[in-house]
C-alpha positions in Angstrom: 169.3 -133.1 15.2 169.4 -129.5 16.6 168.2 -130.7 20.0 170.9 -133.4 20.0 173.8 -131.0 19.6 172.2 -128.5 22.1 172.0 -131.3 24.7 175.6 -132.3 23.9 176.7 -128.7 24.3 174.9 -128.3 27.6 176.5 -131.5 28.8 180.0 -130.3 27.8 179.3 -127.0 29.6 178.5 -128.8 32.8 181.5 -131.1 32.4 184.0 -128.2 31.9 182.5 -126.3 34.8 183.1 -129.4 37.1 186.6 -129.9 35.6 187.5 -126.2 36.1 186.4 -126.6 39.8 188.5 -129.7 40.4 191.5 -129.9 38.0 193.5 -127.0 39.5 193.3 -128.6 43.0 194.3 -131.9 41.5 197.3 -130.4 39.7 198.4 -128.5 42.9 198.1 -131.6 45.1 201.6 -132.5 46.4 201.0 -136.2 46.0 200.0 -136.1 42.3 202.2 -138.2 40.1 203.6 -137.7 36.6 201.4 -140.6 35.4 198.3 -139.0 36.8 199.1 -135.7 35.2 199.7 -137.4 31.9 196.4 -139.3 32.0 194.6 -136.1 33.0 196.1 -134.3 30.0 194.9 -137.2 27.8 191.3 -136.8 29.1 191.4 -133.1 28.6 192.7 -133.5 25.1 189.8 -135.9 24.3 187.4 -133.2 25.5 189.0 -130.6 23.3 188.8 -132.9 20.3 185.1 -133.6 21.1 184.4 -129.9 21.2 186.2 -129.2 18.0 184.2 -131.9 16.3 181.0 -130.5 17.7 181.9 -127.0 16.6 182.7 -128.2 13.1 179.3 -129.9 12.9 177.5 -126.9 14.2 179.2 -124.7 11.6 178.2 -127.1 8.9 174.6 -126.8 9.7 175.0 -123.0 10.2 173.6 -122.8 13.7 173.1 -119.4 15.4 176.3 -117.6 16.2 175.4 -117.5 19.9 175.6 -121.3 20.1 178.9 -121.2 18.2 180.3 -118.7 20.7 179.1 -120.8 23.6 180.9 -123.8 22.2 184.0 -121.8 21.6 183.9 -120.6 25.2 183.8 -124.2 26.4 186.6 -125.1 24.1 188.7 -122.2 25.5 188.1 -123.4 29.0 189.3 -126.9 28.1 192.3 -125.4 26.4 193.1 -123.4 29.5 193.0 -126.6 31.6 195.2 -128.3 29.0 197.8 -125.5 29.4 197.7 -125.9 33.2 198.2 -129.6 33.0 201.0 -129.2 30.5 202.7 -126.7 32.8 202.4 -129.2 35.7 203.8 -132.0 33.6 206.7 -129.7 32.5 207.4 -129.0 36.2 207.8 -132.8 36.8 210.1 -133.2 33.8 212.2 -130.2 34.9 212.5 -131.7 38.4 213.6 -135.0 37.0 216.3 -133.3 35.0 217.4 -131.3 38.0 217.7 -134.4 40.1 219.7 -136.2 37.4 221.9 -133.2 36.9 222.6 -132.8 40.6 223.3 -136.6 40.9 225.8 -136.5 38.0 227.5 -133.4 39.4 228.2 -135.0 42.8 231.6 -136.6 43.4 231.3 -140.2 42.2 227.7 -139.6 41.1 226.4 -141.4 38.1 223.1 -142.7 36.8 
């Protein structure tokens, strides 16, 4: 069982490293859509949940603190990516509200 969670943790570490290298560029891409950002947020959330479950299991079996800290570091990296994606989604939503507001403020404008 110990080897299983260690392999899982190593896989998660690799995955978050790759995500950290690609997600910021995706979020900054001018052609990204709100739907794509929403789906990305969902995938990142799934990774956070997976890490939380792994951490809980590791704590139950009282693994060495070094491994717990490694898992927490991975979790923090996912949470950082989640914040970045949430900020990008918020920028979309703000832009939509700004467009609606500008349209309703114009003479004869209505939605």
